Legacy VTK file of the C-alpha trace (Angstrom):
# vtk DataFile Version 3.0
C-alpha trace
ASCII
DATASET POLYDATA
POINTS 303 float
0.000 0.000 0.000
2.769 2.474 0.894
4.484 1.747 -2.426
1.213 2.588 -4.192
1.021 5.872 -2.282
4.472 6.910 -3.433
3.686 6.009 -7.043
0.556 8.165 -6.935
2.499 11.079 -5.524
4.989 11.189 -8.387
2.401 11.853 -11.100
3.280 14.742 -13.426
1.427 18.050 -13.290
2.018 19.687 -16.647
-0.729 21.804 -18.234
-1.095 24.204 -21.157
-3.705 26.777 -20.197
-5.232 29.991 -21.414
-3.947 32.975 -19.403
-6.039 35.599 -17.588
-5.587 38.920 -15.804
-7.420 40.219 -12.693
-9.190 42.888 -14.744
-11.036 40.215 -16.716
-12.677 38.899 -13.551
-13.398 42.440 -12.364
-15.345 42.961 -15.602
-17.075 39.565 -15.516
-18.433 40.087 -12.002
-18.618 43.885 -12.033
-16.362 43.958 -8.966
-15.413 47.052 -7.034
-12.038 46.210 -5.562
-11.166 48.496 -2.628
-8.098 50.657 -3.172
-5.357 50.028 -0.614
-4.697 53.333 1.174
-2.032 54.415 3.678
-4.762 54.762 6.299
-5.783 51.114 5.846
-2.165 50.038 6.380
-1.498 52.254 9.401
-0.001 49.944 12.052
0.844 52.589 14.679
-1.516 50.910 17.194
-0.246 47.387 16.535
2.194 47.116 19.440
1.615 43.548 20.677
3.980 40.905 19.321
1.827 37.812 18.790
4.141 35.572 16.785
7.912 35.766 16.345
10.262 33.553 14.320
14.082 33.565 14.483
16.137 31.795 11.805
19.699 30.463 12.183
21.822 29.026 9.383
24.715 26.632 8.787
27.745 28.827 8.186
27.261 31.155 5.245
25.054 28.709 3.378
21.370 29.051 2.681
20.647 25.925 4.706
18.702 26.532 7.900
20.236 25.077 11.059
17.372 25.867 13.455
14.296 28.054 13.891
12.836 29.406 17.142
9.196 30.460 17.213
7.492 32.219 20.142
3.706 32.530 20.042
1.453 34.645 22.205
-1.928 33.825 20.709
-4.926 34.944 22.722
-6.909 32.209 24.489
-4.110 29.694 23.831
-0.958 28.598 25.605
1.963 30.925 25.085
4.401 28.525 23.518
7.914 28.157 22.194
8.643 26.015 19.164
12.106 24.750 18.298
12.813 23.408 14.816
16.139 21.718 14.060
17.183 20.785 10.512
19.233 17.931 9.066
20.041 17.443 5.370
20.440 14.167 3.494
20.933 14.444 -0.278
17.719 16.053 -1.615
15.803 15.423 1.617
15.417 17.681 4.645
14.595 16.289 8.091
12.995 18.658 10.596
12.483 17.885 14.287
9.865 20.128 15.899
9.229 20.544 19.634
6.480 22.756 21.135
6.675 23.760 24.805
4.112 25.683 26.877
5.705 28.803 28.340
3.569 28.904 31.496
4.311 25.418 32.865
7.002 23.924 30.628
4.781 21.086 29.395
5.595 19.484 26.057
2.613 20.181 23.807
3.713 18.349 20.675
6.643 16.615 19.009
6.946 16.134 15.267
9.483 14.835 12.779
9.055 15.944 9.173
10.727 14.576 6.060
10.574 16.945 3.100
11.818 16.172 -0.416
11.273 17.090 -4.069
11.961 20.761 -3.304
9.265 20.894 -0.658
6.544 19.221 -2.679
6.493 15.910 -0.822
6.283 15.652 2.964
5.948 12.846 5.478
5.189 14.062 9.008
5.210 11.925 12.153
3.274 13.057 15.229
5.380 11.401 17.927
2.886 12.001 20.737
0.078 10.226 18.862
2.294 7.953 16.733
0.440 9.022 13.590
1.975 9.593 10.152
0.776 12.205 7.667
1.508 12.116 3.931
1.366 15.325 1.896
2.052 16.030 -1.755
1.705 19.363 -3.558
2.017 20.284 -7.211
4.322 22.919 -8.666
1.999 25.799 -7.741
1.453 24.672 -4.155
-1.928 22.963 -4.391
-2.607 19.666 -2.633
-2.468 16.410 -4.573
-2.534 14.021 -1.682
-3.263 14.365 2.062
-3.677 11.310 4.265
-2.777 10.062 7.717
-2.271 6.663 9.320
-2.512 6.029 13.069
-2.076 2.842 15.127
-4.846 0.413 14.266
-5.398 1.812 10.751
-4.892 -0.782 8.046
-3.970 1.898 5.516
-3.689 5.700 5.332
-6.993 7.566 5.266
-7.661 10.991 3.843
-8.180 12.820 0.591
-6.776 12.881 -2.919
-7.084 15.824 -5.286
-7.326 15.171 -9.020
-6.536 18.059 -11.372
-8.179 18.204 -14.794
-7.259 20.605 -17.598
-10.524 22.242 -18.741
-8.832 24.565 -21.241
-9.585 27.864 -19.505
-8.880 26.565 -16.017
-7.665 23.660 -13.920
-10.407 21.887 -12.013
-9.559 20.264 -8.693
-11.781 17.361 -7.618
-11.433 16.077 -4.069
-12.089 12.402 -3.420
-12.226 10.528 -0.130
-12.551 6.763 0.080
-13.131 6.768 -3.670
-16.084 9.161 -3.498
-16.115 12.666 -4.996
-16.737 15.522 -2.564
-19.174 17.476 -4.735
-19.127 20.476 -2.379
-15.429 21.232 -2.644
-14.656 21.303 -6.369
-12.272 24.165 -7.171
-11.424 25.973 -10.386
-8.087 27.767 -10.775
-7.370 30.344 -13.467
-3.785 31.321 -14.281
-1.699 34.280 -15.407
0.619 34.153 -18.410
3.499 33.433 -15.982
1.840 30.296 -14.562
0.547 31.667 -11.251
-2.999 31.411 -9.926
-4.998 34.616 -10.508
-8.526 33.493 -9.567
-9.966 30.656 -7.507
-13.587 29.482 -7.571
-15.470 26.899 -5.538
-18.247 24.801 -7.046
-20.871 23.136 -4.849
-23.972 21.047 -5.409
-26.258 23.906 -4.473
-24.850 26.966 -6.202
-22.994 28.083 -9.296
-19.217 28.646 -9.247
-18.408 31.235 -6.560
-15.305 33.389 -6.435
-13.031 32.554 -3.484
-10.012 34.742 -4.199
-8.603 37.132 -6.772
-4.901 37.943 -6.907
-3.174 41.029 -8.302
0.534 40.798 -9.076
3.181 43.493 -9.211
5.744 44.105 -11.930
8.024 41.662 -10.131
5.422 38.921 -10.808
4.962 38.500 -7.070
1.656 38.750 -5.255
0.758 42.362 -4.480
-2.816 42.042 -3.196
-5.033 39.018 -2.608
-8.768 39.620 -2.178
-10.732 36.971 -0.266
-14.460 36.612 -0.981
-17.371 35.219 1.009
-17.784 31.904 -0.773
-21.097 31.213 0.982
-22.981 33.753 -1.105
-23.041 34.843 -4.743
-22.638 38.574 -4.066
-18.846 38.484 -4.420
-18.381 40.331 -1.123
-14.731 40.887 -0.206
-14.291 39.887 3.439
-10.495 39.896 3.814
-7.451 41.277 2.057
-3.780 40.303 2.100
-1.445 43.037 0.895
2.311 42.625 0.351
5.250 45.027 0.198
8.734 44.215 -1.102
12.088 45.850 -0.423
14.548 47.267 -2.962
16.021 43.779 -3.437
12.618 42.314 -4.312
12.295 40.452 -0.998
9.070 40.243 0.970
9.257 43.068 3.514
5.806 43.362 5.042
2.494 41.494 4.839
-0.782 43.087 5.921
-3.962 41.201 6.745
-7.192 43.211 6.698
-10.723 42.099 7.542
-14.112 43.648 6.783
-15.511 45.820 9.604
-18.888 44.222 8.947
-18.794 40.720 7.496
-22.346 41.142 6.197
-21.604 44.541 4.662
-17.991 44.882 3.455
-18.807 48.329 2.052
-18.399 49.509 5.665
-14.639 49.330 5.147
-11.733 47.265 6.436
-9.488 47.179 9.487
-5.925 45.990 9.826
-6.098 42.781 11.874
-2.334 42.209 11.905
0.829 42.767 9.963
3.997 40.700 9.641
7.450 42.147 9.088
10.401 40.270 7.583
14.058 40.998 8.307
17.146 39.685 6.495
20.817 39.331 7.335
23.753 40.715 5.350
23.686 37.637 3.093
20.028 38.157 2.229
18.752 35.268 4.339
15.548 35.602 6.335
16.571 36.054 9.982
13.387 37.243 11.669
9.647 37.247 11.042
7.323 39.002 13.483
3.534 39.425 13.545
2.018 42.397 15.387
-1.565 43.040 16.533
-3.400 45.740 18.473
-2.939 44.928 22.199
-5.938 44.140 24.365
-6.090 44.962 28.087
-4.952 41.432 28.958
-1.873 41.905 26.745
-1.023 45.201 28.431
-1.316 43.616 31.880
1.098 40.830 30.934
3.630 43.273 29.538
3.622 45.236 32.817
4.613 42.139 34.821
LINES 1 304
303 0 1 2 3 4 5 6 7 8 9 10 11 12 13 14 15 16 17 18 19 20 21 22 23 24 25 26 27 28 29 30 31 32 33 34 35 36 37 38 39 40 41 42 43 44 45 46 47 48 49 50 51 52 53 54 55 56 57 58 59 60 61 62 63 64 65 66 67 68 69 70 71 72 73 74 75 76 77 78 79 80 81 82 83 84 85 86 87 88 89 90 91 92 93 94 95 96 97 98 99 100 101 102 103 104 105 106 107 108 109 110 111 112 113 114 115 116 117 118 119 120 121 122 123 124 125 126 127 128 129 130 131 132 133 134 135 136 137 138 139 140 141 142 143 144 145 146 147 148 149 150 151 152 153 154 155 156 157 158 159 160 161 162 163 164 165 166 167 168 169 170 171 172 173 174 175 176 177 178 179 180 181 182 183 184 185 186 187 188 189 190 191 192 193 194 195 196 197 198 199 200 201 202 203 204 205 206 207 208 209 210 211 212 213 214 215 216 217 218 219 220 221 222 223 224 225 226 227 228 229 230 231 232 233 234 235 236 237 238 239 240 241 242 243 244 245 246 247 248 249 250 251 252 253 254 255 256 257 258 259 260 261 262 263 264 265 266 267 268 269 270 271 272 273 274 275 276 277 278 279 280 281 282 283 284 285 286 287 288 289 290 291 292 293 294 295 296 297 298 299 300 301 302
């Protein structure tokens, strides 16, 4: 069975598709995309550090030696995660340990094996003794996602079949050999082979827009608009906006949400932003997410 899994994962994903631009979907759906203003991106009140990553490397190489992540997510344990890396040919092994900051308890332990330039991953949850299998195609979409725990005769989960429909790639999710008719996706691409629009198709409604992506001159994502896929009004409920530095590296990511989920015309607020820092060799050394502090956050910082 495991040999069959690996054979399925190595299937090719080569397509020849018609290309599209965001403006075509704006015209099709008569969309009014909100302009990103300086006021929307004002992070002067975002003073609480909710998630911080530190990256360390092997010598002057681009290979990561270890990563330390500290999370202060509201209503959850404050935790520290330690990731250590080991390299074997074209495979990377990552050991991950999560520790609760308040009492020192071990929350989780994982070992991950990543190969094929990040497209194939086997993850072992040591605490539960379960194994996860993941496979993604060249543009990051899932092909295979299953897990096997003690007592399971074979891995259980979902497979995603991709069909070239000419104008778009259609993703069909199957589980135990049955098609999930409420999670069919359609992906439209740019002329440089990146997803520009994503639709979901269900049994009960026509194809509904999930996201629309605008790219910059550097062919990197500039703004991603997220739509309410539960209606057909094409309401934009969240926005991801990206800024790059003079060396074309990701510098800052903003995440905005609608002030009123039922009426996005009421405007958007900055939920959080993430800043990226690099060392003198251009390697990512720090990634930090900031949010507006609540009273409970302020009290903790005073202690």
